[in-house]
C-alpha positions as CSV (number, residue, x, y, z in Angstrom):
1,M,123.6,212.7,154.2
2,S,120.9,211.8,156.7
3,E,118.8,208.7,156.0
4,K,115.5,207.6,157.5
5,T,112.9,204.9,157.1
6,F,109.9,205.9,155.0
7,L,106.4,204.5,155.3
8,V,103.3,205.0,153.2
9,E,100.1,203.1,153.9
10,I,96.9,203.5,152.0
11,G,93.9,202.3,154.1
12,T,91.0,201.3,152.0
13,E,87.8,199.2,151.9
14,E,88.2,195.6,150.8
15,L,90.5,195.3,147.8
16,P,89.9,192.8,144.9
17,P,91.5,189.6,146.2
18,K,92.7,188.3,142.9
19,A,94.4,191.7,142.1
20,L,95.9,192.3,145.6
21,R,99.4,191.0,144.9
22,S,99.7,192.7,141.5
23,L,98.6,196.0,143.0
24,A,101.1,195.8,145.8
25,E,104.0,194.7,143.5
26,S,103.2,197.4,140.9
27,F,103.0,200.1,143.7
28,A,106.4,199.1,144.9
29,A,107.9,199.0,141.3
30,N,106.3,202.3,140.4
31,F,107.6,204.0,143.6
32,T,111.0,202.6,143.3
33,A,111.2,204.0,139.7
34,E,110.1,207.4,141.0
35,L,112.8,207.4,143.7
36,D,115.5,206.4,141.2
37,N,114.3,209.0,138.6
38,A,114.5,211.7,141.3
39,G,118.0,210.6,142.3
40,L,116.9,209.8,145.9
41,A,119.3,207.3,147.5
42,H,117.4,204.5,149.2
43,G,117.7,200.9,150.6
44,N,115.3,198.0,150.2
45,V,111.7,198.8,149.2
46,E,109.3,196.4,150.9
47,W,105.7,196.0,150.1
48,F,102.8,195.0,152.3
49,A,99.3,194.1,151.3
50,A,96.2,193.0,153.2
51,P,92.5,193.2,152.2
52,R,92.1,196.8,153.5
53,R,95.6,198.2,152.9
54,L,98.5,198.7,150.5
55,A,101.8,199.8,152.1
56,L,105.4,200.4,151.3
57,K,108.4,200.7,153.6
58,V,111.6,202.1,152.3
59,A,114.8,201.6,154.3
60,N,117.6,204.3,154.5
61,L,115.8,206.9,152.3
62,A,117.9,210.0,151.9
63,E,116.2,213.2,153.3
64,S,117.0,215.1,150.2
65,Q,118.4,214.8,146.7
66,P,122.2,215.4,146.4
67,D,123.3,218.8,145.2
68,R,124.3,218.7,141.5
69,E,126.1,220.7,138.9
70,V,124.0,221.6,135.9
71,E,125.4,222.5,132.5
72,K,123.3,223.5,129.5
73,R,125.0,224.2,126.2
74,G,123.4,227.0,124.1
75,P,123.7,228.0,120.5
76,A,127.0,228.3,118.8
77,I,128.5,231.8,119.0
78,A,128.0,232.2,115.3
79,Q,124.3,231.7,115.6
80,A,124.0,233.4,119.0
81,F,124.8,236.9,117.8
82,D,124.1,238.9,114.6
83,A,126.5,241.0,112.6
84,E,126.2,243.9,115.0
85,G,126.9,241.7,118.0
86,K,123.3,241.7,119.3
87,P,121.9,238.4,120.8
88,S,119.8,236.4,118.3
89,K,116.3,235.3,119.2
90,A,117.6,231.7,119.6
91,A,120.1,232.9,122.1
92,E,117.6,235.0,124.1
93,G,115.1,232.0,124.1
94,W,117.8,229.7,125.4
95,A,118.8,232.2,128.1
96,R,115.2,232.7,129.3
97,G,114.9,228.9,129.6
98,C,118.0,228.9,131.8
99,G,116.7,231.8,133.9
100,I,119.5,234.2,132.9
101,T,120.3,236.9,130.3
102,V,122.6,236.2,127.3
103,D,125.4,238.4,128.8
104,Q,125.4,236.3,132.0
105,A,126.2,233.1,130.0
106,E,129.6,231.6,130.0
107,R,131.4,230.5,126.8
108,L,132.5,227.0,126.0
109,K,135.5,226.7,123.7
110,T,136.2,223.3,122.0
111,D,138.1,222.1,119.0
112,K,134.8,222.3,117.1
113,G,133.9,225.8,118.0
114,E,132.6,228.1,120.7
115,W,129.1,227.9,122.3
116,L,127.1,229.7,125.0
117,L,127.1,227.8,128.3
118,Y,125.0,227.9,131.4
119,R,126.5,226.4,134.5
120,A,124.9,226.3,137.9
121,H,125.0,224.6,141.3
122,V,121.5,223.2,142.0
123,K,120.6,222.3,145.5
124,G,118.7,219.1,145.9
125,E,115.1,219.2,146.9
126,S,114.0,217.7,150.2
127,T,112.4,214.2,150.2
128,E,109.5,215.7,152.1
129,A,108.7,218.0,149.2
130,L,109.1,215.3,146.5
131,V,107.4,212.2,148.1
132,P,103.7,213.3,148.0
133,N,103.7,213.6,144.2
134,M,105.7,210.5,143.8
135,V,103.2,208.5,145.8
136,A,100.3,210.0,143.9
137,T,102.0,209.2,140.6
138,S,102.8,205.6,141.6
139,L,99.1,205.0,142.6
140,A,97.8,206.5,139.4
141,K,99.9,204.0,137.4
142,L,98.5,200.9,139.1
143,P,97.0,198.3,136.8
144,I,93.3,198.9,137.8
145,P,90.9,197.8,135.1
146,K,87.9,199.4,136.8
147,L,88.1,202.5,138.9
148,M,85.4,203.7,141.3
149,R,84.3,207.0,142.8
150,W,82.8,207.5,146.2
151,G,81.0,210.3,148.0
152,A,80.9,213.7,146.4
153,S,84.5,213.7,145.4
154,D,85.9,213.2,141.9
155,V,88.7,211.1,143.2
156,H,89.0,207.6,141.6
157,F,90.6,204.5,142.9
158,V,90.1,200.8,143.0
159,R,88.2,201.1,146.3
160,P,87.3,203.9,148.6
161,V,90.2,205.2,150.7
162,H,89.9,206.1,154.4
163,T,93.4,206.7,155.7
164,V,96.8,207.8,154.3
165,T,99.8,207.3,156.5
166,L,102.9,209.1,155.3
167,L,105.9,209.0,157.6
168,L,109.6,209.8,157.2
169,G,111.2,208.6,160.3
170,D,108.9,210.0,163.1
171,K,107.6,212.9,161.0
172,V,104.3,213.1,159.1
173,I,104.8,214.3,155.6
174,P,101.9,216.6,155.0
175,A,100.0,215.9,151.8
176,T,96.6,215.2,150.3
177,I,96.5,211.9,148.4
178,L,93.3,210.4,146.9
179,G,91.4,213.1,148.7
180,I,92.7,212.2,152.1
181,Q,95.0,214.3,154.3
182,S,98.0,212.3,155.4
183,D,98.4,211.4,159.1
184,R,99.9,208.8,161.4
185,V,96.7,207.0,162.0
186,I,96.3,203.3,161.1
187,R,93.2,201.2,161.2
188,G,93.4,197.7,162.7
189,H,91.3,194.6,162.2
190,R,87.5,195.2,161.8
191,F,86.6,193.0,164.8
192,M,89.8,192.3,166.8
193,G,92.5,194.5,168.3
194,E,92.4,198.3,168.3
195,P,90.2,199.6,165.5
196,E,92.4,202.7,165.2
197,F,95.7,203.8,166.6
198,T,98.7,206.1,165.8
199,I,102.2,205.0,164.7
200,D,105.1,207.1,166.1
201,N,107.8,206.0,163.7
202,A,108.0,204.3,160.3
203,D,110.3,201.7,161.8
204,Q,107.4,200.3,163.9
205,Y,105.6,199.0,160.8
206,P,104.4,196.3,160.4
207,Q,105.0,195.0,164.0
208,I,102.7,197.6,165.6
209,L,99.9,196.6,163.2
210,L,100.4,193.0,164.2
211,E,100.4,193.7,167.9
212,R,97.8,196.4,168.3
213,G,95.7,196.0,165.2
214,K,95.7,192.2,164.8
215,V,96.6,192.4,161.1
216,I,99.4,190.4,159.5
217,A,100.3,193.0,156.8
218,D,103.1,190.9,155.4
219,Y,101.4,189.1,152.5
220,E,104.0,186.3,152.2
221,A,104.0,185.7,155.9
222,R,100.2,185.5,155.9
223,K,100.2,183.1,153.0
224,A,102.9,180.9,154.6
225,K,100.9,180.7,157.9
226,I,97.8,179.6,156.0
227,K,99.8,176.9,154.2
228,A,101.5,175.6,157.3
229,D,98.4,175.6,159.4
230,A,96.3,173.9,156.7
231,E,98.9,171.2,156.2
232,E,98.9,170.6,160.0
233,A,95.1,170.5,160.1
234,A,95.0,168.0,157.3
235,R,97.7,165.8,159.0
236,K,95.6,165.7,162.2
237,I,92.7,164.0,160.3
238,G,95.1,161.7,158.3
239,G,94.9,163.5,155.0
240,N,96.6,165.9,152.7
241,A,95.2,169.3,151.8
242,D,94.9,170.4,148.2
243,L,96.7,173.7,148.6
244,S,96.8,174.9,145.0
245,E,98.9,178.1,144.6
246,S,96.1,180.1,143.0
247,L,93.6,179.4,145.9
248,L,96.3,180.0,148.5
249,E,96.9,183.4,146.9
250,E,93.2,184.2,146.8
251,V,92.5,183.2,150.4
252,A,95.6,185.0,151.7
253,S,94.1,188.1,150.0
254,L,90.8,187.7,151.7
255,V,91.9,187.6,155.4
256,E,93.9,189.9,157.7
257,W,94.2,187.5,160.6
258,P,94.0,183.9,159.2
259,V,92.6,181.2,161.5
260,V,92.5,177.7,159.9
261,L,89.6,175.4,160.8
262,T,88.5,171.9,159.7
263,A,85.0,170.9,158.8
264,K,83.2,167.9,157.3
265,F,80.4,167.0,155.0
266,E,78.2,163.9,154.7
267,E,80.0,160.8,153.3
268,K,77.0,160.1,151.0
269,F,78.2,163.0,148.8
270,L,81.4,161.0,148.0
271,A,79.3,159.0,145.5
272,V,79.4,162.1,143.3
273,P,82.6,162.5,141.1
274,A,85.2,164.2,143.2
275,E,85.8,166.8,140.5
276,A,82.3,168.2,141.0
277,L,82.7,168.4,144.8
278,V,86.1,170.0,144.5
279,Y,84.9,172.5,142.0
280,T,82.2,173.8,144.4
281,M,84.5,173.7,147.4
282,K,87.4,175.5,145.8
283,G,85.6,177.7,143.3
284,D,82.5,178.8,145.2
285,Q,83.5,178.6,148.8
286,K,87.3,179.0,148.8
287,Y,87.8,175.8,150.8
288,F,90.7,173.4,150.6
289,P,89.7,169.8,149.9
290,V,91.4,167.0,151.8
291,Y,92.6,163.7,150.3
292,D,93.9,160.5,151.9
293,N,97.3,159.1,151.0
294,A,95.8,157.1,148.1
295,G,94.5,160.3,146.5
296,K,90.9,159.7,147.4
297,L,88.7,162.6,148.5
298,L,87.9,162.6,152.2
299,P,84.6,164.0,153.6
300,N,86.4,167.0,155.1
301,F,87.5,170.4,154.1
302,I,89.7,173.1,155.5
303,F,88.8,176.8,155.4
304,V,90.2,180.0,156.7
305,A,88.3,182.4,159.0
306,N,89.3,186.0,159.4
307,I,88.7,186.1,163.2
308,E,89.6,184.3,166.4
309,S,86.3,183.1,167.7
310,K,85.6,182.2,171.4
311,D,83.5,179.4,170.0
312,P,85.0,178.2,166.6
313,T,82.4,175.4,166.5
314,Q,79.9,177.9,165.5
315,I,82.0,179.1,162.5
316,I,82.6,175.5,161.5
317,S,78.9,174.6,161.7
318,G,78.1,177.7,159.7
319,N,80.4,176.7,156.9
320,E,79.2,173.2,156.9
321,K,75.6,174.5,156.5
322,V,76.7,176.8,153.6
323,V,78.5,174.0,151.6
324,R,75.8,171.3,152.1
325,P,73.3,172.8,149.6
326,R,76.0,173.1,146.9
327,L,77.0,169.5,147.4
328,A,73.4,168.4,147.4
329,D,72.9,170.3,144.1
330,A,75.9,168.4,142.6
331,E,74.4,165.1,143.8
332,F,71.0,165.9,142.3
333,F,72.5,166.9,139.0
334,F,74.7,163.8,138.9
335,N,71.8,161.5,139.6
336,T,69.5,163.3,137.1
337,D,72.1,163.2,134.3
338,R,72.6,159.5,134.7
339,K,69.0,158.8,133.8
340,K,70.0,159.6,130.2
341,R,72.8,158.2,128.1
342,L,75.3,160.7,126.8
343,E,74.2,159.9,123.2
344,D,70.7,161.1,124.1
345,H,72.0,164.6,124.3
346,L,73.1,164.7,120.6
347,P,69.8,166.3,119.3
348,R,70.3,169.2,121.7
349,L,73.7,170.0,120.3
350,Q,71.8,171.1,117.2
351,T,70.2,174.0,119.2
352,V,73.5,175.6,120.3
353,L,75.4,177.8,117.9
354,F,79.2,177.2,117.8
355,Q,80.0,180.0,115.4
356,Q,78.0,181.9,112.8
357,Q,79.8,180.4,109.8
358,L,80.7,177.1,111.3
359,G,77.3,176.0,112.4
360,T,76.1,174.4,115.7
361,L,77.8,172.2,118.2
362,R,76.3,169.2,116.4
363,D,78.0,170.4,113.2
364,K,81.3,170.7,115.1
365,T,80.7,167.2,116.5
366,D,80.3,165.7,113.1
367,R,83.5,167.3,111.9
368,I,85.4,166.1,115.0
369,Q,84.0,162.6,114.6
370,A,85.2,162.4,111.0
371,L,88.6,163.9,111.8
372,A,89.2,161.7,114.9
373,G,88.5,158.5,112.9
374,W,90.9,159.6,110.1
375,I,93.6,160.6,112.5
376,A,93.2,157.3,114.4
377,G,93.9,155.4,111.2
378,Q,97.1,157.4,110.7
379,I,98.5,156.9,114.2
380,G,97.4,153.3,114.7
381,A,94.6,154.0,117.2
382,D,91.3,152.1,117.3
383,V,89.3,153.9,114.5
384,N,85.9,152.7,115.8
385,H,86.7,153.9,119.4
386,A,88.0,157.3,118.1
387,T,84.9,157.8,115.9
388,R,82.7,156.9,118.9
389,A,84.6,159.4,121.1
390,G,84.2,162.1,118.5
391,L,80.5,161.5,118.4
392,L,80.2,161.8,122.2
393,S,82.8,164.5,122.6
394,K,80.5,167.5,123.3
395,C,77.4,165.7,124.7
396,D,78.4,166.4,128.3
397,L,78.0,170.1,127.6
398,M,74.3,169.5,127.6
399,T,74.2,167.9,131.0
400,N,72.9,169.6,134.2
401,M,76.2,169.1,136.0
402,V,78.4,170.8,133.3
403,F,75.8,173.6,132.9
404,E,76.1,174.4,136.7
405,F,79.8,173.5,137.2
406,T,81.3,174.6,133.9
407,D,84.9,173.6,134.7
408,T,83.8,169.9,134.9
409,Q,83.4,169.6,131.1
410,G,85.2,166.6,129.8
411,V,85.7,165.0,133.1
412,M,81.9,164.5,133.5
413,G,81.8,163.1,130.0
414,M,84.2,160.5,131.2
415,H,82.1,159.6,134.2
416,Y,78.9,159.4,132.3
417,A,80.5,157.4,129.5
418,R,81.7,154.8,132.1
419,H,78.2,154.7,133.5
420,D,76.9,154.0,130.0
421,G,79.3,151.2,129.5
422,E,81.4,152.8,126.9
423,A,84.9,151.5,126.2
424,E,87.5,152.8,128.7
425,D,89.7,154.5,126.1
426,V,86.6,156.3,124.8
427,A,85.7,157.5,128.3
428,V,89.2,158.6,129.0
429,A,89.4,160.4,125.6
430,L,86.3,162.5,126.6
431,N,88.2,163.7,129.6
432,E,91.5,164.3,127.9
433,Q,90.2,165.9,124.6
434,Y,91.0,169.4,125.8
435,Q,94.6,168.5,126.8
436,P,97.1,170.1,126.7
437,R,95.3,173.2,127.8
438,F,98.4,175.2,128.4
439,A,102.2,175.0,128.2
440,G,103.4,172.1,130.3
441,D,100.0,170.5,130.7
442,D,99.7,166.7,130.6
443,L,99.2,165.2,127.2
444,P,96.5,162.7,126.3
445,S,97.3,159.3,127.8
446,N,96.1,156.9,125.1
447,P,96.0,156.8,121.2
448,V,92.2,157.3,121.0
449,A,92.5,160.4,123.3
450,C,95.3,161.7,121.2
451,A,93.2,161.4,118.0
452,L,90.3,163.1,119.6
453,A,92.4,165.9,121.1
454,I,94.1,166.6,117.8
455,A,90.8,166.5,115.9
456,D,89.2,169.0,118.4
457,K,92.1,171.4,118.1
458,M,92.3,171.1,114.3
459,D,88.6,171.9,114.0
460,T,88.8,174.9,116.3
461,L,91.8,176.3,114.4
462,A,90.7,175.6,110.9
463,G,86.9,175.2,111.1
């Protein structure tokens, strides 16, 4: 049986970056299941994903299903005919379902009796005829929480679709998928390479897209390039880049042609707790912070552009201008918050409802304070320090910094407590009260922090 490489590429507008991998993996899994259910022999199913495309490449796909023998057992002879030998309604219905008449049926004799039997040789359908519906079904099953519609069409997908490439070897499989007629046209990078070109054979993908379209369609290759280039860029300035897996994934999903660049910010911002600076760099701007060998934040960051510029200094300067106001905000909030002691925020906790039947954040604070002190006595921790930590535990939620940069809760409480001259184990407890936040997370590092963390979780669970 003849085999060929199959390619499907769905060209879209920018896909949601945080969902790109799951969309591509689901597309591959769905289509593989469709192939297996149809009995189409195939080799490896490889997925590709970039901001403006989802693609699958199937090696050694059979050009048709294998022929097969079909047998369908009908009613027992005793139920298939009446006393006069005429076919019963059950027998006639079964025969119609098989596309024959009762008298054309064979008979199957076994030790347990005799039945009507339909036996036929079914010729396998061509892959060309089967694939369009299989692709459409695979796309319809993608995990898309919110679909969108565009133009005057009733077609729905995660983003508007512009091209559908459907090739079996060098032949276009004619089909209309998501409202688009299939073709051999592929779109390249928005600003580099050829904006549009044709692909002659499925085997040319993804190399032709790399060479002519300036798009690295291989998700893992793109991600690996970003990681390697960022590590090298950090090494050149004597640092180590914070390449968290989640941010790497997101950045790889935002660019088609990654170009890693290094920028800097004013050293005065390093007076602000590093967590706040990192929060805005990673969360808002998708930048990679850089640390020295001692783990201290450097006044540099690494970012990934989606284009090779003739003058990269302009891109660097632009990103430095973008991040500066955010860092200045963090500096302002930090300096403003330090004009008050943490304890001064206690009255405001009374204005924030925690839960209808459990009262305000101040009510929760009072419960945590009492619990933390009691638990400290049971585990040999400093009762006074645990009680103090319980009293201050939610005060940082009322600060400007945490209001603006929500993920800094706890850690900012620690910094402000140190500024206020609180005991070190109290300050650390404010940071570690939410630990462990997930399976495998670090546990609180001192007895006071343990008492506070347990108290906080007990109150949340039991009220």
